[in-house]
N, CA, C and O atoms as a Maestro MAE file, in Angstrom:
{
 s_m_m2io_version
 :::
 2.0.0
}

f_m_ct {
 s_m_title
 :::
 protein
 m_atom[268] {
  # First column is atom index #
  i_m_mmod_type
  r_m_x_coord
  r_m_y_coord
  r_m_z_coord
  i_m_residue_number
  s_m_chain_name
  s_m_pdb_residue_name
  s_m_pdb_atom_name
  i_m_atomic_number
  :::
  1 25 5.545 -23.361 -11.190 1 A "MET " " N  " 7
  2 3 6.018 -22.005 -11.905 1 A "MET " " CA " 6
  3 2 7.262 -22.001 -11.085 1 A "MET " " C  " 6
  4 15 7.087 -22.088 -9.870 1 A "MET " " O  " 8
  5 25 8.318 -21.927 -11.462 2 A "PRO " " N  " 7
  6 3 9.143 -21.602 -10.927 2 A "PRO " " CA " 6
  7 2 9.987 -20.557 -9.845 2 A "PRO " " C  " 6
  8 15 10.365 -19.593 -10.510 2 A "PRO " " O  " 8
  9 25 10.231 -20.478 -9.020 3 A "ASN " " N  " 7
  10 3 10.367 -19.350 -8.263 3 A "ASN " " CA " 6
  11 2 11.662 -18.207 -9.092 3 A "ASN " " C  " 6
  12 15 12.662 -18.298 -9.805 3 A "ASN " " O  " 8
  13 25 11.083 -17.498 -8.632 4 A "ARG " " N  " 7
  14 3 12.226 -16.027 -9.437 4 A "ARG " " CA " 6
  15 2 11.908 -14.915 -8.802 4 A "ARG " " C  " 6
  16 15 10.845 -14.404 -8.448 4 A "ARG " " O  " 8
  17 25 13.613 -14.485 -8.684 5 A "VAL " " N  " 7
  18 3 13.758 -12.913 -8.235 5 A "VAL " " CA " 6
  19 2 12.733 -12.242 -8.924 5 A "VAL " " C  " 6
  20 15 12.965 -12.496 -10.106 5 A "VAL " " O  " 8
  21 25 11.307 -11.230 -8.840 6 A "ILE " " N  " 7
  22 3 11.404 -10.289 -9.790 6 A "ILE " " CA " 6
  23 2 11.705 -8.532 -8.926 6 A "ILE " " C  " 6
  24 15 11.294 -7.443 -9.326 6 A "ILE " " O  " 8
  25 25 12.490 -8.811 -7.761 7 A "ALA " " N  " 7
  26 3 12.551 -7.991 -7.397 7 A "ALA " " CA " 6
  27 2 13.423 -8.113 -6.076 7 A "ALA " " C  " 6
  28 15 13.063 -8.958 -5.256 7 A "ALA " " O  " 8
  29 25 14.460 -7.393 -5.821 8 A "SER " " N  " 7
  30 3 15.049 -7.227 -4.400 8 A "SER " " CA " 6
  31 2 15.873 -6.217 -3.553 8 A "SER " " C  " 6
  32 15 16.886 -5.622 -3.923 8 A "SER " " O  " 8
  33 25 15.341 -6.147 -2.523 9 A "ALA " " N  " 7
  34 3 16.017 -4.760 -1.425 9 A "ALA " " CA " 6
  35 2 17.030 -4.949 -1.740 9 A "ALA " " C  " 6
  36 15 17.405 -3.927 -2.313 9 A "ALA " " O  " 8
  37 25 18.022 -5.883 -1.736 10 A "ASP " " N  " 7
  38 3 19.587 -6.340 -1.491 10 A "ASP " " CA " 6
  39 2 19.875 -5.611 -3.360 10 A "ASP " " C  " 6
  40 15 20.963 -5.522 -3.928 10 A "ASP " " O  " 8
  41 25 19.125 -5.388 -3.663 11 A "GLU " " N  " 7
  42 3 19.889 -4.558 -5.189 11 A "GLU " " CA " 6
  43 2 19.347 -3.066 -5.220 11 A "GLU " " C  " 6
  44 15 19.504 -2.185 -6.065 11 A "GLU " " O  " 8
  45 25 18.820 -3.074 -4.300 12 A "GLY " " N  " 7
  46 3 18.635 -1.422 -3.879 12 A "GLY " " CA " 6
  47 2 17.046 -1.240 -4.416 12 A "GLY " " C  " 6
  48 15 16.537 -0.119 -4.454 12 A "GLY " " O  " 8
  49 25 16.364 -2.365 -4.799 13 A "SER " " N  " 7
  50 3 14.467 -0.933 -4.926 13 A "SER " " CA " 6
  51 2 14.023 -0.902 -3.317 13 A "SER " " C  " 6
  52 15 14.565 -1.723 -2.577 13 A "SER " " O  " 8
  53 25 13.344 -0.254 -2.931 14 A "SER " " N  " 7
  54 3 12.506 0.295 -3.069 14 A "SER " " CA " 6
  55 2 11.576 -0.892 -1.968 14 A "SER " " C  " 6
  56 15 11.333 -1.995 -2.459 14 A "SER " " O  " 8
  57 25 11.136 -0.628 -0.639 15 A "ALA " " N  " 7
  58 3 9.989 -1.560 -0.175 15 A "ALA " " CA " 6
  59 2 9.018 -1.311 -0.800 15 A "ALA " " C  " 6
  60 15 8.212 -2.239 -0.741 15 A "ALA " " O  " 8
  61 25 8.589 -0.227 -1.572 16 A "GLU " " N  " 7
  62 3 7.430 -0.120 -2.454 16 A "GLU " " CA " 6
  63 2 8.158 -0.136 -3.725 16 A "GLU " " C  " 6
  64 15 7.176 0.392 -4.246 16 A "GLU " " O  " 8
  65 25 8.800 -0.230 -4.495 17 A "GLN " " N  " 7
  66 3 9.431 -0.771 -5.967 17 A "GLN " " CA " 6
  67 2 8.926 -2.187 -5.792 17 A "GLN " " C  " 6
  68 15 8.048 -2.529 -6.584 17 A "GLN " " O  " 8
  69 25 9.551 -3.561 -4.389 18 A "VAL " " N  " 7
  70 3 8.974 -4.646 -4.142 18 A "VAL " " CA " 6
  71 2 7.851 -4.942 -4.277 18 A "VAL " " C  " 6
  72 15 7.536 -6.024 -4.773 18 A "VAL " " O  " 8
  73 25 6.789 -3.862 -3.782 19 A "ALA " " N  " 7
  74 3 5.367 -4.748 -3.171 19 A "ALA " " CA " 6
  75 2 4.990 -4.625 -4.207 19 A "ALA " " C  " 6
  76 15 4.130 -5.359 -4.694 19 A "ALA " " O  " 8
  77 25 5.457 -3.808 -4.715 20 A "TYR " " N  " 7
  78 3 4.432 -2.990 -6.883 20 A "TYR " " CA " 6
  79 2 4.560 -4.447 -7.020 20 A "TYR " " C  " 6
  80 15 3.735 -5.226 -6.542 20 A "TYR " " O  " 8
  81 25 5.875 -4.903 -7.851 21 A "GLN " " N  " 7
  82 3 5.889 -6.025 -8.858 21 A "GLN " " CA " 6
  83 2 4.953 -7.202 -8.431 21 A "GLN " " C  " 6
  84 15 4.202 -7.907 -9.105 21 A "GLN " " O  " 8
  85 25 5.399 -7.181 -6.338 22 A "LEU " " N  " 7
  86 3 4.127 -8.585 -5.777 22 A "LEU " " CA " 6
  87 2 3.006 -8.252 -6.612 22 A "LEU " " C  " 6
  88 15 2.593 -9.063 -7.441 22 A "LEU " " O  " 8
  89 25 2.223 -6.561 -6.383 23 A "PHE " " N  " 7
  90 3 1.068 -6.743 -6.331 23 A "PHE " " CA " 6
  91 2 0.708 -6.830 -8.250 23 A "PHE " " C  " 6
  92 15 -0.430 -7.058 -8.661 23 A "PHE " " O  " 8
  93 25 1.478 -6.682 -8.857 24 A "LEU " " N  " 7
  94 3 1.311 -6.722 -9.980 24 A "LEU " " CA " 6
  95 2 1.161 -8.441 -10.486 24 A "LEU " " C  " 6
  96 15 0.353 -8.812 -11.337 24 A "LEU " " O  " 8
  97 25 1.981 -9.218 -9.866 25 A "HIS " " N  " 7
  98 3 2.339 -10.809 -10.064 25 A "HIS " " CA " 6
  99 2 0.808 -11.086 -9.149 25 A "HIS " " C  " 6
  100 15 0.024 -11.882 -9.666 25 A "HIS " " O  " 8
  101 25 0.505 -10.596 -8.150 26 A "VAL " " N  " 7
  102 3 -1.123 -10.617 -7.838 26 A "VAL " " CA " 6
  103 2 -2.149 -11.004 -7.927 26 A "VAL " " C  " 6
  104 15 -2.896 -11.878 -7.490 26 A "VAL " " O  " 8
  105 25 -2.073 -9.627 -9.060 27 A "ALA " " N  " 7
  106 3 -3.319 -8.979 -9.985 27 A "ALA " " CA " 6
  107 2 -2.721 -10.184 -10.997 27 A "ALA " " C  " 6
  108 15 -3.167 -11.114 -10.326 27 A "ALA " " O  " 8
  109 25 -2.249 -10.651 -11.774 28 A "ASP " " N  " 7
  110 3 -1.775 -11.218 -12.494 28 A "ASP " " CA " 6
  111 2 -2.677 -12.757 -12.562 28 A "ASP " " C  " 6
  112 15 -3.561 -13.147 -13.324 28 A "ASP " " O  " 8
  113 25 -1.907 -13.463 -11.249 29 A "VAL " " N  " 7
  114 3 -1.941 -15.077 -10.840 29 A "VAL " " CA " 6
  115 2 -3.725 -15.190 -10.676 29 A "VAL " " C  " 6
  116 15 -4.441 -15.988 -11.281 29 A "VAL " " O  " 8
  117 25 -4.222 -14.013 -9.554 30 A "GLU " " N  " 7
  118 3 -5.652 -13.797 -9.540 30 A "GLU " " CA " 6
  119 2 -6.800 -13.291 -10.651 30 A "GLU " " C  " 6
  120 15 -7.980 -13.092 -10.362 30 A "GLU " " O  " 8
  121 25 -6.098 -13.093 -12.234 31 A "GLY " " N  " 7
  122 3 -7.047 -13.070 -13.153 31 A "GLY " " CA " 6
  123 2 -7.337 -11.954 -13.521 31 A "GLY " " C  " 6
  124 15 -8.063 -11.969 -14.515 31 A "GLY " " O  " 8
  125 25 -6.924 -10.355 -12.911 32 A "ILE " " N  " 7
  126 3 -7.419 -9.528 -12.532 32 A "ILE " " CA " 6
  127 2 -7.074 -8.627 -13.857 32 A "ILE " " C  " 6
  128 15 -6.239 -9.118 -14.616 32 A "ILE " " O  " 8
  129 25 -7.353 -7.993 -14.033 33 A "SER " " N  " 7
  130 3 -7.040 -6.788 -15.211 33 A "SER " " CA " 6
  131 2 -6.884 -5.530 -14.677 33 A "SER " " C  " 6
  132 15 -7.836 -4.821 -14.352 33 A "SER " " O  " 8
  133 25 -5.807 -5.243 -14.580 34 A "LEU " " N  " 7
  134 3 -5.522 -3.431 -14.218 34 A "LEU " " CA " 6
  135 2 -5.422 -1.836 -14.725 34 A "LEU " " C  " 6
  136 15 -5.113 -0.746 -14.243 34 A "LEU " " O  " 8
  137 25 -6.128 -2.689 -16.701 35 A "GLY " " N  " 7
  138 3 -6.261 -1.656 -17.400 35 A "GLY " " CA " 6
  139 2 -7.446 -1.158 -17.348 35 A "GLY " " C  " 6
  140 15 -8.442 -1.109 -16.626 35 A "GLY " " O  " 8
  141 25 -6.798 -0.596 -18.906 36 A "ARG " " N  " 7
  142 3 -8.320 -0.210 -19.641 36 A "ARG " " CA " 6
  143 2 -9.166 -1.283 -20.403 36 A "ARG " " C  " 6
  144 15 -10.382 -1.256 -20.594 36 A "ARG " " O  " 8
  145 25 -8.244 -2.256 -20.808 37 A "ASP " " N  " 7
  146 3 -8.537 -3.280 -21.992 37 A "ASP " " CA " 6
  147 2 -10.260 -3.293 -20.982 37 A "ASP " " C  " 6
  148 15 -10.593 -3.247 -19.798 37 A "ASP " " O  " 8
  149 25 -11.093 -3.403 -22.623 38 A "GLU " " N  " 7
  150 3 -12.727 -4.092 -21.687 38 A "GLU " " CA " 6
  151 2 -12.229 -5.228 -22.711 38 A "GLU " " C  " 6
  152 15 -13.118 -6.064 -22.552 38 A "GLU " " O  " 8
  153 25 -11.350 -5.767 -23.663 39 A "ASP " " N  " 7
  154 3 -12.034 -7.257 -23.705 39 A "ASP " " CA " 6
  155 2 -10.775 -8.009 -23.754 39 A "ASP " " C  " 6
  156 15 -10.449 -8.825 -24.616 39 A "ASP " " O  " 8
  157 25 -9.919 -7.531 -22.432 40 A "SER " " N  " 7
  158 3 -9.395 -8.914 -21.727 40 A "SER " " CA " 6
  159 2 -9.939 -10.094 -21.012 40 A "SER " " C  " 6
  160 15 -9.245 -10.957 -20.475 40 A "SER " " O  " 8
  161 25 -11.206 -10.064 -21.044 41 A "GLY " " N  " 7
  162 3 -11.928 -10.931 -20.309 41 A "GLY " " CA " 6
  163 2 -11.312 -11.746 -18.886 41 A "GLY " " C  " 6
  164 15 -11.078 -12.949 -18.772 41 A "GLY " " O  " 8
  165 25 -11.186 -10.939 -18.128 42 A "ARG " " N  " 7
  166 3 -10.776 -10.487 -16.966 42 A "ARG " " CA " 6
  167 2 -11.360 -9.684 -15.659 42 A "ARG " " C  " 6
  168 15 -11.605 -8.495 -15.858 42 A "ARG " " O  " 8
  169 25 -11.536 -10.048 -14.734 43 A "LYS " " N  " 7
  170 3 -12.470 -9.547 -14.050 43 A "LYS " " CA " 6
  171 2 -11.228 -7.850 -13.453 43 A "LYS " " C  " 6
  172 15 -10.204 -7.785 -12.773 43 A "LYS " " O  " 8
  173 25 -12.110 -6.757 -14.200 44 A "LYS " " N  " 7
  174 3 -11.679 -5.668 -13.291 44 A "LYS " " CA " 6
  175 2 -11.364 -5.548 -11.940 44 A "LYS " " C  " 6
  176 15 -12.079 -6.228 -11.204 44 A "LYS " " O  " 8
  177 25 -10.711 -5.044 -11.531 45 A "ALA " " N  " 7
  178 3 -10.159 -4.707 -10.667 45 A "ALA " " CA " 6
  179 2 -10.873 -3.133 -10.135 45 A "ALA " " C  " 6
  180 15 -11.031 -2.253 -10.981 45 A "ALA " " O  " 8
  181 25 -11.207 -2.934 -8.913 46 A "ASP " " N  " 7
  182 3 -11.690 -1.426 -8.480 46 A "ASP " " CA " 6
  183 2 -10.977 -1.078 -7.769 46 A "ASP " " C  " 6
  184 15 -10.224 -1.916 -7.272 46 A "ASP " " O  " 8
  185 25 -10.872 0.241 -7.398 47 A "ARG " " N  " 7
  186 3 -10.106 1.179 -6.302 47 A "ARG " " CA " 6
  187 2 -9.917 0.353 -5.717 47 A "ARG " " C  " 6
  188 15 -8.747 -0.028 -5.765 47 A "ARG " " O  " 8
  189 25 -11.331 -0.843 -4.373 48 A "ASP " " N  " 7
  190 3 -10.989 -1.066 -3.020 48 A "ASP " " CA " 6
  191 2 -10.228 -2.104 -3.153 48 A "ASP " " C  " 6
  192 15 -9.390 -2.462 -2.324 48 A "ASP " " O  " 8
  193 25 -10.546 -2.802 -4.505 49 A "TRP " " N  " 7
  194 3 -9.741 -4.279 -4.348 49 A "TRP " " CA " 6
  195 2 -7.803 -4.042 -4.437 49 A "TRP " " C  " 6
  196 15 -6.983 -4.705 -3.802 49 A "TRP " " O  " 8
  197 25 -7.506 -2.918 -5.411 50 A "ILE " " N  " 7
  198 3 -6.450 -2.284 -5.282 50 A "ILE " " CA " 6
  199 2 -5.895 -1.490 -3.711 50 A "ILE " " C  " 6
  200 15 -4.745 -1.621 -3.290 50 A "ILE " " O  " 8
  201 25 -6.349 -1.148 -3.414 51 A "LEU " " N  " 7
  202 3 -5.996 -0.078 -2.490 51 A "LEU " " CA " 6
  203 2 -5.881 -1.374 -1.309 51 A "LEU " " C  " 6
  204 15 -5.409 -0.982 -0.242 51 A "LEU " " O  " 8
  205 25 -6.198 -2.659 -1.348 52 A "LYS " " N  " 7
  206 3 -5.937 -3.932 -0.427 52 A "LYS " " CA " 6
  207 2 -5.541 -4.300 -0.502 52 A "LYS " " C  " 6
  208 15 -5.039 -4.949 0.416 52 A "LYS " " O  " 8
  209 25 -5.145 -4.407 -2.012 53 A "ALA " " N  " 7
  210 3 -3.945 -5.942 -2.689 53 A "ALA " " CA " 6
  211 2 -2.794 -5.028 -1.761 53 A "ALA " " C  " 6
  212 15 -2.221 -5.223 -0.690 53 A "ALA " " O  " 8
  213 25 -2.790 -4.045 -2.675 54 A "TYR " " N  " 7
  214 3 -1.988 -3.397 -2.301 54 A "TYR " " CA " 6
  215 2 -0.738 -3.101 -0.911 54 A "TYR " " C  " 6
  216 15 0.484 -3.122 -0.765 54 A "TYR " " O  " 8
  217 25 -1.324 -2.975 -0.527 55 A "SER " " N  " 7
  218 3 -2.121 -2.837 1.251 55 A "SER " " CA " 6
  219 2 -0.652 -3.809 1.872 55 A "SER " " C  " 6
  220 15 0.490 -3.711 2.322 55 A "SER " " O  " 8
  221 25 -2.023 -5.007 1.374 56 A "GLN " " N  " 7
  222 3 -1.204 -6.103 1.527 56 A "GLN " " CA " 6
  223 2 -0.046 -6.359 1.361 56 A "GLN " " C  " 6
  224 15 0.687 -6.485 2.341 56 A "GLN " " O  " 8
  225 25 0.425 -6.504 0.094 57 A "CYS " " N  " 7
  226 3 1.844 -6.260 -0.391 57 A "CYS " " CA " 6
  227 2 3.097 -5.675 0.229 57 A "CYS " " C  " 6
  228 15 4.164 -6.254 0.434 57 A "CYS " " O  " 8
  229 25 2.728 -4.260 0.522 58 A "ILE " " N  " 7
  230 3 3.416 -3.333 1.590 58 A "ILE " " CA " 6
  231 2 3.656 -4.454 2.320 58 A "ILE " " C  " 6
  232 15 4.536 -5.221 1.929 58 A "ILE " " O  " 8
  233 25 2.641 -4.847 3.941 59 A "TRP " " N  " 7
  234 3 2.884 -5.357 4.576 59 A "TRP " " CA " 6
  235 2 3.994 -6.196 4.406 59 A "TRP " " C  " 6
  236 15 5.036 -6.226 5.062 59 A "TRP " " O  " 8
  237 25 3.471 -7.216 2.960 60 A "ALA " " N  " 7
  238 3 3.915 -8.395 3.234 60 A "ALA " " CA " 6
  239 2 5.739 -8.132 3.002 60 A "ALA " " C  " 6
  240 15 6.585 -9.011 3.167 60 A "ALA " " O  " 8
  241 25 5.920 -7.186 2.727 61 A "VAL " " N  " 7
  242 3 7.495 -6.634 1.840 61 A "VAL " " CA " 6
  243 2 8.231 -6.041 3.720 61 A "VAL " " C  " 6
  244 15 9.257 -6.530 4.192 61 A "VAL " " O  " 8
  245 25 7.573 -5.201 4.276 62 A "ARG " " N  " 7
  246 3 8.101 -4.684 5.143 62 A "ARG " " CA " 6
  247 2 8.067 -5.631 6.501 62 A "ARG " " C  " 6
  248 15 8.634 -5.344 7.555 62 A "ARG " " O  " 8
  249 25 7.454 -6.560 6.304 63 A "THR " " N  " 7
  250 3 7.510 -7.547 7.693 63 A "THR " " CA " 6
  251 2 8.270 -8.848 7.587 63 A "THR " " C  " 6
  252 15 8.330 -9.744 8.429 63 A "THR " " O  " 8
  253 25 8.682 -8.804 6.726 64 A "ALA " " N  " 7
  254 3 8.931 -10.079 5.621 64 A "ALA " " CA " 6
  255 2 10.750 -10.732 6.180 64 A "ALA " " C  " 6
  256 15 11.412 -9.695 6.220 64 A "ALA " " O  " 8
  257 25 11.569 -11.770 6.528 65 A "ASP " " N  " 7
  258 3 12.529 -11.936 7.182 65 A "ASP " " CA " 6
  259 2 13.095 -12.496 6.663 65 A "ASP " " C  " 6
  260 15 12.919 -13.713 6.616 65 A "ASP " " O  " 8
  261 25 14.306 -11.713 5.850 66 A "TYR " " N  " 7
  262 3 15.373 -11.820 4.936 66 A "TYR " " CA " 6
  263 2 16.697 -12.715 5.617 66 A "TYR " " C  " 6
  264 15 17.729 -13.181 5.135 66 A "TYR " " O  " 8
  265 25 16.143 -12.696 6.884 67 A "SER " " N  " 7
  266 3 17.711 -13.679 7.072 67 A "SER " " CA " 6
  267 2 17.552 -15.383 6.653 67 A "SER " " C  " 6
  268 15 18.524 -16.133 6.738 67 A "SER " " O  " 8
  :::
 }
 m_bond[267] {
  # First column is bond index #
  i_m_from
  i_m_to
  i_m_order
  :::
  1 1 2 1
  2 2 3 1
  3 3 4 2
  4 3 5 1
  5 5 6 1
  6 6 7 1
  7 7 8 2
  8 7 9 1
  9 9 10 1
  10 10 11 1
  11 11 12 2
  12 11 13 1
  13 13 14 1
  14 14 15 1
  15 15 16 2
  16 15 17 1
  17 17 18 1
  18 18 19 1
  19 19 20 2
  20 19 21 1
  21 21 22 1
  22 22 23 1
  23 23 24 2
  24 23 25 1
  25 25 26 1
  26 26 27 1
  27 27 28 2
  28 27 29 1
  29 29 30 1
  30 30 31 1
  31 31 32 2
  32 31 33 1
  33 33 34 1
  34 34 35 1
  35 35 36 2
  36 35 37 1
  37 37 38 1
  38 38 39 1
  39 39 40 2
  40 39 41 1
  41 41 42 1
  42 42 43 1
  43 43 44 2
  44 43 45 1
  45 45 46 1
  46 46 47 1
  47 47 48 2
  48 47 49 1
  49 49 50 1
  50 50 51 1
  51 51 52 2
  52 51 53 1
  53 53 54 1
  54 54 55 1
  55 55 56 2
  56 55 57 1
  57 57 58 1
  58 58 59 1
  59 59 60 2
  60 59 61 1
  61 61 62 1
  62 62 63 1
  63 63 64 2
  64 63 65 1
  65 65 66 1
  66 66 67 1
  67 67 68 2
  68 67 69 1
  69 69 70 1
  70 70 71 1
  71 71 72 2
  72 71 73 1
  73 73 74 1
  74 74 75 1
  75 75 76 2
  76 75 77 1
  77 77 78 1
  78 78 79 1
  79 79 80 2
  80 79 81 1
  81 81 82 1
  82 82 83 1
  83 83 84 2
  84 83 85 1
  85 85 86 1
  86 86 87 1
  87 87 88 2
  88 87 89 1
  89 89 90 1
  90 90 91 1
  91 91 92 2
  92 91 93 1
  93 93 94 1
  94 94 95 1
  95 95 96 2
  96 95 97 1
  97 97 98 1
  98 98 99 1
  99 99 100 2
  100 99 101 1
  101 101 102 1
  102 102 103 1
  103 103 104 2
  104 103 105 1
  105 105 106 1
  106 106 107 1
  107 107 108 2
  108 107 109 1
  109 109 110 1
  110 110 111 1
  111 111 112 2
  112 111 113 1
  113 113 114 1
  114 114 115 1
  115 115 116 2
  116 115 117 1
  117 117 118 1
  118 118 119 1
  119 119 120 2
  120 119 121 1
  121 121 122 1
  122 122 123 1
  123 123 124 2
  124 123 125 1
  125 125 126 1
  126 126 127 1
  127 127 128 2
  128 127 129 1
  129 129 130 1
  130 130 131 1
  131 131 132 2
  132 131 133 1
  133 133 134 1
  134 134 135 1
  135 135 136 2
  136 135 137 1
  137 137 138 1
  138 138 139 1
  139 139 140 2
  140 139 141 1
  141 141 142 1
  142 142 143 1
  143 143 144 2
  144 143 145 1
  145 145 146 1
  146 146 147 1
  147 147 148 2
  148 147 149 1
  149 149 150 1
  150 150 151 1
  151 151 152 2
  152 151 153 1
  153 153 154 1
  154 154 155 1
  155 155 156 2
  156 155 157 1
  157 157 158 1
  158 158 159 1
  159 159 160 2
  160 159 161 1
  161 161 162 1
  162 162 163 1
  163 163 164 2
  164 163 165 1
  165 165 166 1
  166 166 167 1
  167 167 168 2
  168 167 169 1
  169 169 170 1
  170 170 171 1
  171 171 172 2
  172 171 173 1
  173 173 174 1
  174 174 175 1
  175 175 176 2
  176 175 177 1
  177 177 178 1
  178 178 179 1
  179 179 180 2
  180 179 181 1
  181 181 182 1
  182 182 183 1
  183 183 184 2
  184 183 185 1
  185 185 186 1
  186 186 187 1
  187 187 188 2
  188 187 189 1
  189 189 190 1
  190 190 191 1
  191 191 192 2
  192 191 193 1
  193 193 194 1
  194 194 195 1
  195 195 196 2
  196 195 197 1
  197 197 198 1
  198 198 199 1
  199 199 200 2
  200 199 201 1
  201 201 202 1
  202 202 203 1
  203 203 204 2
  204 203 205 1
  205 205 206 1
  206 206 207 1
  207 207 208 2
  208 207 209 1
  209 209 210 1
  210 210 211 1
  211 211 212 2
  212 211 213 1
  213 213 214 1
  214 214 215 1
  215 215 216 2
  216 215 217 1
  217 217 218 1
  218 218 219 1
  219 219 220 2
  220 219 221 1
  221 221 222 1
  222 222 223 1
  223 223 224 2
  224 223 225 1
  225 225 226 1
  226 226 227 1
  227 227 228 2
  228 227 229 1
  229 229 230 1
  230 230 231 1
  231 231 232 2
  232 231 233 1
  233 233 234 1
  234 234 235 1
  235 235 236 2
  236 235 237 1
  237 237 238 1
  238 238 239 1
  239 239 240 2
  240 239 241 1
  241 241 242 1
  242 242 243 1
  243 243 244 2
  244 243 245 1
  245 245 246 1
  246 246 247 1
  247 247 248 2
  248 247 249 1
  249 249 250 1
  250 250 251 1
  251 251 252 2
  252 251 253 1
  253 253 254 1
  254 254 255 1
  255 255 256 2
  256 255 257 1
  257 257 258 1
  258 258 259 1
  259 259 260 2
  260 259 261 1
  261 261 262 1
  262 262 263 1
  263 263 264 2
  264 263 265 1
  265 265 266 1
  266 266 267 1
  267 267 268 2
  :::
 }
}
């Protein structure tokens, strides 16, 4: 899969916006459903998974070295 920028702090996106985009990408790659669609065939995310995954994304974005 080619690397692509989905959000960038350089474009005025907040750390939270970048982390949320990363979170959505992680959920997709891991086959996790974040919606209410019962027929998606994907594993449903529970509250614990959502909070832990987003927390890890926030940490990754805030501690990244952009130099």
